PQR file with spaces between the fields and no chain letter, atoms N, CA, C, O and H, PARSE charges and radii, in Angstrom:
ATOM       1  N    MET     1     -13.412    1.996    1.641 -0.4000 1.5000
ATOM       2  CA   MET     1     -14.630    1.659    0.952 -0.0000 2.0000
ATOM       3  C    MET     1     -14.675    0.151    0.755  0.5500 1.7000
ATOM       4  O    MET     1     -13.686   -0.478    0.378 -0.5500 1.4000
ATOM       5  N    GLU     2     -15.820   -0.396    1.013 -0.4000 1.5000
ATOM       6  CA   GLU     2     -15.982   -1.838    0.781 -0.0000 2.0000
ATOM       7  C    GLU     2     -16.034   -2.155   -0.693  0.5500 1.7000
ATOM       8  O    GLU     2     -16.522   -1.375   -1.511 -0.5500 1.4000
ATOM       9  H    GLU     2     -16.624    0.114    1.319  0.4000 1.0000
ATOM      10  N    GLY     3     -15.505   -3.348   -1.011 -0.4000 1.5000
ATOM      11  CA   GLY     3     -15.598   -3.843   -2.386 -0.0000 2.0000
ATOM      12  C    GLY     3     -14.591   -3.307   -3.351  0.5500 1.7000
ATOM      13  O    GLY     3     -14.653   -3.627   -4.537 -0.5500 1.4000
ATOM      14  H    GLY     3     -15.108   -3.982   -0.347  0.4000 1.0000
ATOM      15  N    VAL     4     -13.666   -2.506   -2.897 -0.4000 1.5000
ATOM      16  CA   VAL     4     -12.599   -1.960   -3.767 -0.0000 2.0000
ATOM      17  C    VAL     4     -11.293   -2.726   -3.428  0.5500 1.7000
ATOM      18  O    VAL     4     -11.110   -3.154   -2.288 -0.5500 1.4000
ATOM      19  H    VAL     4     -13.616   -2.246   -1.932  0.4000 1.0000
ATOM      20  N    PRO     5     -10.411   -2.893   -4.395 -0.5600 1.5000
ATOM      21  CA   PRO     5      -9.209   -3.652   -4.151  0.2800 2.0000
ATOM      22  C    PRO     5      -8.406   -3.194   -2.959  0.5500 1.7000
ATOM      23  O    PRO     5      -7.825   -4.041   -2.280 -0.5500 1.4000
ATOM      24  N    SER     6      -8.333   -1.919   -2.658 -0.4000 1.5000
ATOM      25  CA   SER     6      -7.527   -1.472   -1.535 -0.0000 2.0000
ATOM      26  C    SER     6      -8.090   -1.931   -0.220  0.5500 1.7000
ATOM      27  O    SER     6      -7.350   -2.038    0.758 -0.5500 1.4000
ATOM      28  H    SER     6      -8.804   -1.231   -3.209  0.4000 1.0000
ATOM      29  N    SER     7      -9.395   -2.211   -0.161 -0.4000 1.5000
ATOM      30  CA   SER     7      -9.994   -2.705    1.133 -0.0000 2.0000
ATOM      31  C    SER     7      -9.636   -4.138    1.377  0.5500 1.7000
ATOM      32  O    SER     7      -9.899   -4.648    2.466 -0.5500 1.4000
ATOM      33  H    SER     7      -9.996   -2.124   -0.955  0.4000 1.0000
ATOM      34  N    ASN     8      -9.061   -4.802    0.440 -0.4000 1.5000
ATOM      35  CA   ASN     8      -8.705   -6.239    0.552 -0.0000 2.0000
ATOM      36  C    ASN     8      -7.234   -6.492    0.307  0.5500 1.7000
ATOM      37  O    ASN     8      -6.857   -7.573   -0.147 -0.5500 1.4000
ATOM      38  H    ASN     8      -8.847   -4.388   -0.445  0.4000 1.0000
ATOM      39  N    GLY     9      -6.395   -5.509    0.602 -0.4000 1.5000
ATOM      40  CA   GLY     9      -4.975   -5.699    0.376 -0.0000 2.0000
ATOM      41  C    GLY     9      -4.605   -5.812   -1.078  0.5500 1.7000
ATOM      42  O    GLY     9      -3.593   -6.423   -1.421 -0.5500 1.4000
ATOM      43  H    GLY     9      -6.701   -4.632    0.971  0.4000 1.0000
ATOM      44  N    TYR    10      -5.410   -5.233   -1.930 -0.4000 1.5000
ATOM      45  CA   TYR    10      -5.171   -5.278   -3.376 -0.0000 2.0000
ATOM      46  C    TYR    10      -5.209   -6.659   -3.982  0.5500 1.7000
ATOM      47  O    TYR    10      -4.637   -6.889   -5.047 -0.5500 1.4000
ATOM      48  H    TYR    10      -6.232   -4.737   -1.650  0.4000 1.0000
ATOM      49  N    GLN    11      -5.872   -7.573   -3.320 -0.4000 1.5000
ATOM      50  CA   GLN    11      -6.041   -8.948   -3.825 -0.0000 2.0000
ATOM      51  C    GLN    11      -7.157   -8.982   -4.828  0.5500 1.7000
ATOM      52  O    GLN    11      -8.144   -8.259   -4.686 -0.5500 1.4000
ATOM      53  H    GLN    11      -6.337   -7.386   -2.454  0.4000 1.0000
ATOM      54  N    GLY    12      -7.021   -9.820   -5.853 -0.4000 1.5000
ATOM      55  CA   GLY    12      -8.055   -9.912   -6.828 -0.0000 2.0000
ATOM      56  C    GLY    12      -8.032   -8.743   -7.804  0.5500 1.7000
ATOM      57  O    GLY    12      -7.034   -8.033   -7.922 -0.5500 1.4000
ATOM      58  H    GLY    12      -6.220  -10.407   -5.968  0.4000 1.0000
ATOM      59  N    GLY    13      -9.110   -8.563   -8.475 -0.4000 1.5000
ATOM      60  CA   GLY    13      -9.162   -7.448   -9.463 -0.0000 2.0000
ATOM      61  C    GLY    13      -8.336   -7.770  -10.694  0.5500 1.7000
ATOM      62  O    GLY    13      -8.019   -8.931  -10.953 -0.5500 1.4000
ATOM      63  H    GLY    13      -9.921   -9.140   -8.379  0.4000 1.0000
ATOM      64  N    PHE    14      -7.993   -6.755  -11.441 -0.4000 1.5000
ATOM      65  CA   PHE    14      -7.170   -6.884  -12.678 -0.0000 2.0000
ATOM      66  C    PHE    14      -5.705   -6.899  -12.256  0.5500 1.7000
ATOM      67  O    PHE    14      -5.156   -5.867  -11.871 -0.5500 1.4000
ATOM      68  H    PHE    14      -8.250   -5.812  -11.231  0.4000 1.0000
ATOM      69  N    GLY    15      -5.087   -8.040  -12.327 -0.4000 1.5000
ATOM      70  CA   GLY    15      -3.771   -8.194  -11.826 -0.0000 2.0000
ATOM      71  C    GLY    15      -2.669   -7.352  -12.516  0.5500 1.7000
ATOM      72  O    GLY    15      -2.738   -7.054  -13.708 -0.5500 1.4000
ATOM      73  H    GLY    15      -5.533   -8.879  -12.640  0.4000 1.0000
ATOM      74  N    SER    16      -1.668   -6.993  -11.721 -0.4000 1.5000
ATOM      75  CA   SER    16      -0.552   -6.228  -12.243 -0.0000 2.0000
ATOM      76  C    SER    16       0.198   -6.971  -13.300  0.5500 1.7000
ATOM      77  O    SER    16       0.715   -6.357  -14.234 -0.5500 1.4000
ATOM      78  H    SER    16      -1.612   -7.235  -10.752  0.4000 1.0000
ATOM      79  N    ALA    17       0.279   -8.296  -13.186 -0.4000 1.5000
ATOM      80  CA   ALA    17       0.957   -9.095  -14.214 -0.0000 2.0000
ATOM      81  C    ALA    17       0.209   -8.955  -15.554  0.5500 1.7000
ATOM      82  O    ALA    17       0.832   -8.880  -16.614 -0.5500 1.4000
ATOM      83  H    ALA    17      -0.141   -8.795  -12.427  0.4000 1.0000
ATOM      84  N    LEU    18      -1.094   -8.923  -15.495 -0.4000 1.5000
ATOM      85  CA   LEU    18      -1.865   -8.777  -16.700 -0.0000 2.0000
ATOM      86  C    LEU    18      -1.705   -7.349  -17.307  0.5500 1.7000
ATOM      87  O    LEU    18      -1.645   -7.176  -18.524 -0.5500 1.4000
ATOM      88  H    LEU    18      -1.600   -8.984  -14.634  0.4000 1.0000
ATOM      89  N    MET    19      -1.641   -6.371  -16.431 -0.4000 1.5000
ATOM      90  CA   MET    19      -1.404   -4.999  -16.869 -0.0000 2.0000
ATOM      91  C    MET    19      -0.062   -4.893  -17.561  0.5500 1.7000
ATOM      92  O    MET    19       0.035   -4.261  -18.613 -0.5500 1.4000
ATOM      93  H    MET    19      -1.690   -6.512  -15.442  0.4000 1.0000
ATOM      94  N    GLN    20       0.989   -5.503  -16.995 -0.4000 1.5000
ATOM      95  CA   GLN    20       2.294   -5.455  -17.575 -0.0000 2.0000
ATOM      96  C    GLN    20       2.302   -6.136  -18.949  0.5500 1.7000
ATOM      97  O    GLN    20       2.899   -5.635  -19.901 -0.5500 1.4000
ATOM      98  H    GLN    20       0.910   -6.017  -16.141  0.4000 1.0000
ATOM      99  N    LYS    21       1.627   -7.288  -19.030 -0.4000 1.5000
ATOM     100  CA   LYS    21       1.532   -7.993  -20.334 -0.0000 2.0000
ATOM     101  C    LYS    21       0.855   -7.143  -21.375  0.5500 1.7000
ATOM     102  O    LYS    21       1.351   -7.022  -22.495 -0.5500 1.4000
ATOM     103  H    LYS    21       1.142   -7.695  -18.256  0.4000 1.0000
ATOM     104  N    ASP    22      -0.300   -6.534  -21.018 -0.4000 1.5000
ATOM     105  CA   ASP    22      -0.987   -5.671  -21.974 -0.0000 2.0000
ATOM     106  C    ASP    22      -0.211   -4.444  -22.386  0.5500 1.7000
ATOM     107  O    ASP    22      -0.242   -4.045  -23.550 -0.5500 1.4000
ATOM     108  H    ASP    22      -0.703   -6.632  -20.108  0.4000 1.0000
ATOM     109  N    LEU    23       0.482   -3.847  -21.445 -0.4000 1.5000
ATOM     110  CA   LEU    23       1.368   -2.698  -21.780 -0.0000 2.0000
ATOM     111  C    LEU    23       2.428   -3.155  -22.730  0.5500 1.7000
ATOM     112  O    LEU    23       2.751   -2.414  -23.659 -0.5500 1.4000
ATOM     113  H    LEU    23       0.507   -4.172  -20.500  0.4000 1.0000
ATOM     114  N    GLY    24       2.993   -4.324  -22.564 -0.4000 1.5000
ATOM     115  CA   GLY    24       4.005   -4.882  -23.471 -0.0000 2.0000
ATOM     116  C    GLY    24       3.445   -5.024  -24.863  0.5500 1.7000
ATOM     117  O    GLY    24       4.097   -4.671  -25.846 -0.5500 1.4000
ATOM     118  H    GLY    24       2.730   -4.926  -21.809  0.4000 1.0000
ATOM     119  N    LEU    25       2.257   -5.532  -24.945 -0.4000 1.5000
ATOM     120  CA   LEU    25       1.605   -5.697  -26.290 -0.0000 2.0000
ATOM     121  C    LEU    25       1.382   -4.329  -26.952  0.5500 1.7000
ATOM     122  O    LEU    25       1.598   -4.173  -28.154 -0.5500 1.4000
ATOM     123  H    LEU    25       1.728   -5.819  -24.146  0.4000 1.0000
ATOM     124  N    ALA    26       0.953   -3.350  -26.164 -0.4000 1.5000
ATOM     125  CA   ALA    26       0.734   -2.028  -26.704 -0.0000 2.0000
ATOM     126  C    ALA    26       2.052   -1.393  -27.149  0.5500 1.7000
ATOM     127  O    ALA    26       2.100   -0.685  -28.154 -0.5500 1.4000
ATOM     128  H    ALA    26       0.777   -3.477  -25.188  0.4000 1.0000
ATOM     129  N    LEU    27       3.102   -1.647  -26.405 -0.4000 1.5000
ATOM     130  CA   LEU    27       4.428   -1.096  -26.816 -0.0000 2.0000
ATOM     131  C    LEU    27       4.918   -1.773  -28.074  0.5500 1.7000
ATOM     132  O    LEU    27       5.489   -1.124  -28.950 -0.5500 1.4000
ATOM     133  H    LEU    27       3.064   -2.223  -25.588  0.4000 1.0000
ATOM     134  N    ASP    28       4.702   -3.069  -28.174 -0.4000 1.5000
ATOM     135  CA   ASP    28       5.076   -3.754  -29.416 -0.0000 2.0000
ATOM     136  C    ASP    28       4.363   -3.180  -30.609  0.5500 1.7000
ATOM     137  O    ASP    28       4.975   -2.988  -31.660 -0.5500 1.4000
ATOM     138  H    ASP    28       4.239   -3.597  -27.463  0.4000 1.0000
ATOM     139  N    ALA    29       3.069   -2.899  -30.476 -0.4000 1.5000
ATOM     140  CA   ALA    29       2.260   -2.332  -31.547 -0.0000 2.0000
ATOM     141  C    ALA    29       2.756   -0.925  -31.894  0.5500 1.7000
ATOM     142  O    ALA    29       2.852   -0.567  -33.068 -0.5500 1.4000
ATOM     143  H    ALA    29       2.572   -3.056  -29.622  0.4000 1.0000
ATOM     144  N    SER    30       3.069   -0.133  -30.870 -0.4000 1.5000
ATOM     145  CA   SER    30       3.540    1.206  -31.152 -0.0000 2.0000
ATOM     146  C    SER    30       4.872    1.222  -31.841  0.5500 1.7000
ATOM     147  O    SER    30       5.106    2.031  -32.739 -0.5500 1.4000
ATOM     148  H    SER    30       2.992   -0.424  -29.916  0.4000 1.0000
ATOM     149  N    ARG    31       5.775    0.310  -31.417 -0.4000 1.5000
ATOM     150  CA   ARG    31       7.088    0.210  -32.084 -0.0000 2.0000
ATOM     151  C    ARG    31       6.914   -0.219  -33.527  0.5500 1.7000
ATOM     152  O    ARG    31       7.554    0.341  -34.417 -0.5500 1.4000
ATOM     153  H    ARG    31       5.585   -0.347  -30.687  0.4000 1.0000
ATOM     154  N    ALA    32       6.065   -1.197  -33.776 -0.4000 1.5000
ATOM     155  CA   ALA    32       5.828   -1.720  -35.140 -0.0000 2.0000
ATOM     156  C    ALA    32       5.306   -0.653  -36.093  0.5500 1.7000
ATOM     157  O    ALA    32       5.484   -0.740  -37.308 -0.5500 1.4000
ATOM     158  H    ALA    32       5.545   -1.652  -33.053  0.4000 1.0000
ATOM     159  N    ASN    33       4.662    0.349  -35.519 -0.4000 1.5000
ATOM     160  CA   ASN    33       4.083    1.432  -36.298 -0.0000 2.0000
ATOM     161  C    ASN    33       4.846    2.719  -36.226  0.5500 1.7000
ATOM     162  O    ASN    33       4.401    3.745  -36.740 -0.5500 1.4000
ATOM     163  H    ASN    33       4.518    0.419  -34.532  0.4000 1.0000
ATOM     164  N    GLY    34       6.017    2.674  -35.577 -0.4000 1.5000
ATOM     165  CA   GLY    34       6.885    3.847  -35.482 -0.0000 2.0000
ATOM     166  C    GLY    34       6.305    4.952  -34.663  0.5500 1.7000
ATOM     167  O    GLY    34       6.601    6.122  -34.909 -0.5500 1.4000
ATOM     168  H    GLY    34       6.378    1.840  -35.159  0.4000 1.0000
ATOM     169  N    VAL    35       5.487    4.624  -33.694 -0.4000 1.5000
ATOM     170  CA   VAL    35       4.835    5.620  -32.839 -0.0000 2.0000
ATOM     171  C    VAL    35       5.480    5.579  -31.445  0.5500 1.7000
ATOM     172  O    VAL    35       5.398    4.556  -30.765 -0.5500 1.4000
ATOM     173  H    VAL    35       5.247    3.674  -33.495  0.4000 1.0000
ATOM     174  N    PRO    36       6.104    6.651  -31.020 -0.5600 1.5000
ATOM     175  CA   PRO    36       6.719    6.678  -29.673  0.2800 2.0000
ATOM     176  C    PRO    36       5.617    6.597  -28.591  0.5500 1.7000
ATOM     177  O    PRO    36       4.517    7.128  -28.739 -0.5500 1.4000
ATOM     178  N    SER    37       5.971    5.919  -27.529 -0.4000 1.5000
ATOM     179  CA   SER    37       5.024    5.805  -26.399 -0.0000 2.0000
ATOM     180  C    SER    37       5.793    5.907  -25.098  0.5500 1.7000
ATOM     181  O    SER    37       5.921    4.908  -24.390 -0.5500 1.4000
ATOM     182  H    SER    37       6.865    5.487  -27.409  0.4000 1.0000
ATOM     183  N    PRO    38       6.314    7.087  -24.752 -0.5600 1.5000
ATOM     184  CA   PRO    38       7.139    7.207  -23.585  0.2800 2.0000
ATOM     185  C    PRO    38       6.417    6.931  -22.280  0.5500 1.7000
ATOM     186  O    PRO    38       6.978    6.337  -21.360 -0.5500 1.4000
ATOM     187  N    MET    39       5.147    7.375  -22.206 -0.4000 1.5000
ATOM     188  CA   MET    39       4.372    7.067  -20.968 -0.0000 2.0000
ATOM     189  C    MET    39       4.066    5.609  -20.853  0.5500 1.7000
ATOM     190  O    MET    39       4.109    5.060  -19.752 -0.5500 1.4000
ATOM     191  H    MET    39       4.691    7.858  -22.954  0.4000 1.0000
ATOM     192  N    GLY    40       3.746    4.932  -21.990 -0.4000 1.5000
ATOM     193  CA   GLY    40       3.518    3.516  -21.951 -0.0000 2.0000
ATOM     194  C    GLY    40       4.747    2.754  -21.557  0.5500 1.7000
ATOM     195  O    GLY    40       4.636    1.791  -20.797 -0.5500 1.4000
ATOM     196  H    GLY    40       3.711    5.378  -22.885  0.4000 1.0000
ATOM     197  N    ALA    41       5.924    3.131  -22.033 -0.4000 1.5000
ATOM     198  CA   ALA    41       7.158    2.523  -21.664 -0.0000 2.0000
ATOM     199  C    ALA    41       7.476    2.717  -20.188  0.5500 1.7000
ATOM     200  O    ALA    41       7.959    1.789  -19.538 -0.5500 1.4000
ATOM     201  H    ALA    41       6.014    3.913  -22.649  0.4000 1.0000
ATOM     202  N    THR    42       7.219    3.886  -19.654 -0.4000 1.5000
ATOM     203  CA   THR    42       7.404    4.136  -18.237 -0.0000 2.0000
ATOM     204  C    THR    42       6.488    3.272  -17.403  0.5500 1.7000
ATOM     205  O    THR    42       6.931    2.675  -16.422 -0.5500 1.4000
ATOM     206  H    THR    42       6.827    4.639  -20.182  0.4000 1.0000
ATOM     207  N    ALA    43       5.209    3.191  -17.770 -0.4000 1.5000
ATOM     208  CA   ALA    43       4.262    2.353  -17.027 -0.0000 2.0000
ATOM     209  C    ALA    43       4.691    0.900  -17.104  0.5500 1.7000
ATOM     210  O    ALA    43       4.602    0.200  -16.095 -0.5500 1.4000
ATOM     211  H    ALA    43       4.849    3.676  -18.566  0.4000 1.0000
ATOM     212  N    PHE    44       5.154    0.408  -18.251 -0.4000 1.5000
ATOM     213  CA   PHE    44       5.612   -0.925  -18.377 -0.0000 2.0000
ATOM     214  C    PHE    44       6.732   -1.216  -17.387  0.5500 1.7000
ATOM     215  O    PHE    44       6.733   -2.249  -16.717 -0.5500 1.4000
ATOM     216  H    PHE    44       5.226    0.977  -19.070  0.4000 1.0000
ATOM     217  N    GLN    45       7.688   -0.287  -17.305 -0.4000 1.5000
ATOM     218  CA   GLN    45       8.824   -0.454  -16.412 -0.0000 2.0000
ATOM     219  C    GLN    45       8.392   -0.499  -14.928  0.5500 1.7000
ATOM     220  O    GLN    45       8.925   -1.278  -14.138 -0.5500 1.4000
ATOM     221  H    GLN    45       7.687    0.552  -17.850  0.4000 1.0000
ATOM     222  N    LEU    46       7.411    0.357  -14.573 -0.4000 1.5000
ATOM     223  CA   LEU    46       6.913    0.378  -13.195 -0.0000 2.0000
ATOM     224  C    LEU    46       6.270   -0.965  -12.853  0.5500 1.7000
ATOM     225  O    LEU    46       6.542   -1.526  -11.792 -0.5500 1.4000
ATOM     226  H    LEU    46       6.978    0.990  -15.215  0.4000 1.0000
ATOM     227  N    TYR    47       5.443   -1.474  -13.717 -0.4000 1.5000
ATOM     228  CA   TYR    47       4.791   -2.769  -13.491 -0.0000 2.0000
ATOM     229  C    TYR    47       5.833   -3.904  -13.512  0.5500 1.7000
ATOM     230  O    TYR    47       5.677   -4.901  -12.808 -0.5500 1.4000
ATOM     231  H    TYR    47       5.222   -1.019  -14.580  0.4000 1.0000
ATOM     232  N    SER    48       6.854   -3.754  -14.290 -0.4000 1.5000
ATOM     233  CA   SER    48       7.913   -4.766  -14.293 -0.0000 2.0000
ATOM     234  C    SER    48       8.607   -4.775  -12.945  0.5500 1.7000
ATOM     235  O    SER    48       8.943   -5.842  -12.431 -0.5500 1.4000
ATOM     236  H    SER    48       6.981   -2.944  -14.863  0.4000 1.0000
ATOM     237  N    MET    49       8.826   -3.606  -12.364 -0.4000 1.5000
ATOM     238  CA   MET    49       9.448   -3.539  -11.039 -0.0000 2.0000
ATOM     239  C    MET    49       8.536   -4.202  -10.004  0.5500 1.7000
ATOM     240  O    MET    49       9.018   -4.915   -9.123 -0.5500 1.4000
ATOM     241  H    MET    49       8.553   -2.739  -12.782  0.4000 1.0000
ATOM     242  N    MET    50       7.246   -3.977  -10.102 -0.4000 1.5000
ATOM     243  CA   MET    50       6.286   -4.640   -9.156 -0.0000 2.0000
ATOM     244  C    MET    50       6.446   -6.116   -9.249  0.5500 1.7000
ATOM     245  O    MET    50       6.557   -6.803   -8.233 -0.5500 1.4000
ATOM     246  H    MET    50       6.854   -3.398  -10.817  0.4000 1.0000
ATOM     247  N    MET    51       6.459   -6.630  -10.483 -0.4000 1.5000
ATOM     248  CA   MET    51       6.580   -8.051  -10.722 -0.0000 2.0000
ATOM     249  C    MET    51       7.890   -8.621  -10.152  0.5500 1.7000
ATOM     250  O    MET    51       7.918   -9.721   -9.601 -0.5500 1.4000
ATOM     251  H    MET    51       6.369   -6.073  -11.308  0.4000 1.0000
ATOM     252  N    ALA    52       8.968   -7.845  -10.299 -0.4000 1.5000
ATOM     253  CA   ALA    52      10.262   -8.281   -9.787 -0.0000 2.0000
ATOM     254  C    ALA    52      10.261   -8.399   -8.271  0.5500 1.7000
ATOM     255  O    ALA    52      11.039   -9.157   -7.691 -0.5500 1.4000
ATOM     256  H    ALA    52       8.945   -6.952  -10.747  0.4000 1.0000
ATOM     257  N    HIS    53       9.365   -7.627   -7.633 -0.4000 1.5000
ATOM     258  CA   HIS    53       9.230   -7.697   -6.191 -0.0000 2.0000
ATOM     259  C    HIS    53       8.110   -8.621   -5.754  0.5500 1.7000
ATOM     260  O    HIS    53       7.670   -8.559   -4.606 -0.5500 1.4000
ATOM     261  H    HIS    53       8.733   -7.012   -8.104  0.4000 1.0000
ATOM     262  N    GLY    54       7.643   -9.473   -6.649 -0.4000 1.5000
ATOM     263  CA   GLY    54       6.626  -10.494   -6.282 -0.0000 2.0000
ATOM     264  C    GLY    54       5.242   -9.948   -6.099  0.5500 1.7000
ATOM     265  O    GLY    54       4.441  -10.548   -5.382 -0.5500 1.4000
ATOM     266  H    GLY    54       8.001   -9.523   -7.582  0.4000 1.0000
ATOM     267  N    GLN    55       4.926   -8.837   -6.715 -0.4000 1.5000
ATOM     268  CA   GLN    55       3.614   -8.222   -6.529 -0.0000 2.0000
ATOM     269  C    GLN    55       2.686   -8.297   -7.746  0.5500 1.7000
ATOM     270  O    GLN    55       1.699   -7.569   -7.846 -0.5500 1.4000
ATOM     271  H    GLN    55       5.576   -8.349   -7.298  0.4000 1.0000
ATOM     272  N    GLY    56       3.035   -9.195   -8.657 -0.4000 1.5000
ATOM     273  CA   GLY    56       2.251   -9.336   -9.903 -0.0000 2.0000
ATOM     274  C    GLY    56       0.839   -9.845   -9.688  0.5500 1.7000
ATOM     275  O    GLY    56      -0.017   -9.652  -10.552 -0.5500 1.4000
ATOM     276  H    GLY    56       3.837   -9.786   -8.575  0.4000 1.0000
ATOM     277  N    HIS    57       0.568  -10.498   -8.551 -0.4000 1.5000
ATOM     278  CA   HIS    57      -0.761  -11.012   -8.267 -0.0000 2.0000
ATOM     279  C    HIS    57      -1.698   -9.986   -7.779  0.5500 1.7000
ATOM     280  O    HIS    57      -2.909  -10.206   -7.785 -0.5500 1.4000
ATOM     281  H    HIS    57       1.264  -10.655   -7.850  0.4000 1.0000
ATOM     282  N    LYS    58      -1.172   -8.815   -7.334 -0.4000 1.5000
ATOM     283  CA   LYS    58      -2.047   -7.772   -6.790 -0.0000 2.0000
ATOM     284  C    LYS    58      -2.712   -6.959   -7.919  0.5500 1.7000
ATOM     285  O    LYS    58      -2.213   -6.889   -9.042 -0.5500 1.4000
ATOM     286  H    LYS    58      -0.188   -8.637   -7.330  0.4000 1.0000
ATOM     287  N    ASP    59      -3.844   -6.358   -7.577 -0.4000 1.5000
ATOM     288  CA   ASP    59      -4.591   -5.478   -8.486 -0.0000 2.0000
ATOM     289  C    ASP    59      -3.626   -4.400   -9.029  0.5500 1.7000
ATOM     290  O    ASP    59      -2.731   -3.925   -8.330 -0.5500 1.4000
ATOM     291  H    ASP    59      -4.249   -6.416   -6.665  0.4000 1.0000
ATOM     292  N    PHE    60      -3.844   -4.048  -10.274 -0.4000 1.5000
ATOM     293  CA   PHE    60      -3.008   -3.013  -10.891 -0.0000 2.0000
ATOM     294  C    PHE    60      -2.958   -1.700  -10.150  0.5500 1.7000
ATOM     295  O    PHE    60      -1.982   -0.962  -10.278 -0.5500 1.4000
ATOM     296  H    PHE    60      -4.571   -4.433  -10.842  0.4000 1.0000
ATOM     297  N    SER    61      -3.963   -1.392   -9.393 -0.4000 1.5000
ATOM     298  CA   SER    61      -3.980   -0.135   -8.613 -0.0000 2.0000
ATOM     299  C    SER    61      -3.054   -0.190   -7.410  0.5500 1.7000
ATOM     300  O    SER    61      -2.842    0.833   -6.758 -0.5500 1.4000
ATOM     301  H    SER    61      -4.757   -1.991   -9.290  0.4000 1.0000
ATOM     302  N    ALA    62      -2.502   -1.345   -7.098 -0.4000 1.5000
ATOM     303  CA   ALA    62      -1.512   -1.446   -6.032 -0.0000 2.0000
ATOM     304  C    ALA    62      -0.204   -0.727   -6.375  0.5500 1.7000
ATOM     305  O    ALA    62       0.671   -0.559   -5.525 -0.5500 1.4000
ATOM     306  H    ALA    62      -2.674   -2.176   -7.627  0.4000 1.0000
ATOM     307  N    LEU    63      -0.093   -0.316   -7.617 -0.4000 1.5000
ATOM     308  CA   LEU    63       1.112    0.425   -8.032 -0.0000 2.0000
ATOM     309  C    LEU    63       1.345    1.646   -7.111  0.5500 1.7000
ATOM     310  O    LEU    63       2.486    1.962   -6.776 -0.5500 1.4000
ATOM     311  H    LEU    63      -0.803   -0.452   -8.308  0.4000 1.0000
ATOM     312  N    PHE    64       0.280    2.310   -6.716 -0.4000 1.5000
ATOM     313  CA   PHE    64       0.417    3.474   -5.801 -0.0000 2.0000
ATOM     314  C    PHE    64       1.015    3.055   -4.488  0.5500 1.7000
ATOM     315  O    PHE    64       1.903    3.726   -3.964 -0.5500 1.4000
ATOM     316  H    PHE    64      -0.648    2.054   -6.988  0.4000 1.0000
ATOM     317  N    GLU    65       0.552    1.978   -3.961 -0.4000 1.5000
ATOM     318  CA   GLU    65       1.116    1.430   -2.701 -0.0000 2.0000
ATOM     319  C    GLU    65       2.606    1.081   -2.899  0.5500 1.7000
ATOM     320  O    GLU    65       3.453    1.409   -2.069 -0.5500 1.4000
ATOM     321  H    GLU    65      -0.170    1.432   -4.387  0.4000 1.0000
ATOM     322  N    PHE    66       2.883    0.431   -3.986 -0.4000 1.5000
ATOM     323  CA   PHE    66       4.264    0.024   -4.321 -0.0000 2.0000
ATOM     324  C    PHE    66       5.146    1.239   -4.401  0.5500 1.7000
ATOM     325  O    PHE    66       6.232    1.235   -3.822 -0.5500 1.4000
ATOM     326  H    PHE    66       2.195    0.165   -4.660  0.4000 1.0000
ATOM     327  N    LEU    67       4.736    2.276   -5.087 -0.4000 1.5000
ATOM     328  CA   LEU    67       5.535    3.490   -5.237 -0.0000 2.0000
ATOM     329  C    LEU    67       5.730    4.228   -3.916  0.5500 1.7000
ATOM     330  O    LEU    67       6.721    4.939   -3.751 -0.5500 1.4000
ATOM     331  H    LEU    67       3.853    2.279   -5.557  0.4000 1.0000
ATOM     332  N    GLU    68       4.818    4.074   -2.988 -0.4000 1.5000
ATOM     333  CA   GLU    68       4.971    4.670   -1.683 -0.0000 2.0000
ATOM     334  C    GLU    68       5.997    3.941   -0.821  0.5500 1.7000
ATOM     335  O    GLU    68       6.381    4.430    0.241 -0.5500 1.4000
ATOM     336  H    GLU    68       4.013    3.497   -3.121  0.4000 1.0000
ATOM     337  N    GLY    69       6.438    2.772   -1.280 -0.4000 1.5000
ATOM     338  CA   GLY    69       7.418    2.035   -0.535 -0.0000 2.0000
ATOM     339  C    GLY    69       6.854    1.030    0.452  0.5500 1.7000
ATOM     340  O    GLY    69       7.591    0.457    1.254 -0.5500 1.4000
ATOM     341  H    GLY    69       6.125    2.374   -2.143  0.4000 1.0000
ATOM     342  N    THR    70       5.543    0.817    0.395 -0.4000 1.5000
ATOM     343  CA   THR    70       4.929   -0.155    1.307 -0.0000 2.0000
ATOM     344  C    THR    70       4.820   -1.499    0.693  0.5500 1.7000
ATOM     345  O    THR    70       4.137   -2.361    1.245 -0.5500 1.4000
ATOM     346  H    THR    70       4.944    1.283   -0.256  0.4000 1.0000
ATOM     347  N    HIS    71       5.465   -1.736   -0.438 -0.4000 1.5000
ATOM     348  CA   HIS    71       5.388   -3.009   -1.166 -0.0000 2.0000
ATOM     349  C    HIS    71       6.084   -4.130   -0.370  0.5500 1.7000
ATOM     350  O    HIS    71       5.910   -5.299   -0.714 -0.5500 1.4000
ATOM     351  H    HIS    71       6.020   -1.036   -0.887  0.4000 1.0000
ATOM     352  N    THR    72       6.860   -3.819    0.673 -0.4000 1.5000
ATOM     353  CA   THR    72       7.518   -4.850    1.397 -0.0000 2.0000
ATOM     354  C    THR    72       6.594   -5.520    2.443  0.5500 1.7000
ATOM     355  O    THR    72       6.951   -6.538    3.037 -0.5500 1.4000
ATOM     356  H    THR    72       7.001   -2.869    0.952  0.4000 1.0000
ATOM     357  N    LYS    73       5.422   -4.936    2.650 -0.4000 1.5000
ATOM     358  CA   LYS    73       4.441   -5.546    3.569 -0.0000 2.0000
ATOM     359  C    LYS    73       3.894   -6.807    2.976  0.5500 1.7000
ATOM     360  O    LYS    73       3.642   -6.880    1.774 -0.5500 1.4000
ATOM     361  H    LYS    73       5.132   -4.110    2.168  0.4000 1.0000
ATOM     362  N    GLN    74       3.709   -7.790    3.798 -0.4000 1.5000
ATOM     363  CA   GLN    74       3.062   -9.047    3.339 -0.0000 2.0000
ATOM     364  C    GLN    74       1.586   -8.960    3.516  0.5500 1.7000
ATOM     365  O    GLN    74       1.100   -8.915    4.646 -0.5500 1.4000
ATOM     366  H    GLN    74       3.913   -7.731    4.775  0.4000 1.0000
ATOM     367  N    ASN    75       0.838   -8.936    2.411 -0.4000 1.5000
ATOM     368  CA   ASN    75      -0.624   -8.892    2.492 -0.0000 2.0000
ATOM     369  C    ASN    75      -1.200  -10.263    2.164  0.5500 1.7000
ATOM     370  O    ASN    75      -2.419  -10.439    2.177 -0.5500 1.4000
ATOM     371  H    ASN    75       1.233   -8.973    1.493  0.4000 1.0000
């Protein structure tokens, strides 16, 4: 589909680095209020892995590509 991040190698859009930052803020708030957030913590770790592999500039939806193991492609 034209105009969606996947049609452009997941460039642009809402970056994975921003998603990881926002998830970190949400986890901080949940901890401060004593509310467990296991899914939020898992998502934070997944985006942290993407960032460790240099994929923080890609749209947050590139997580699916990353999990498939195609993150080693240079886009």
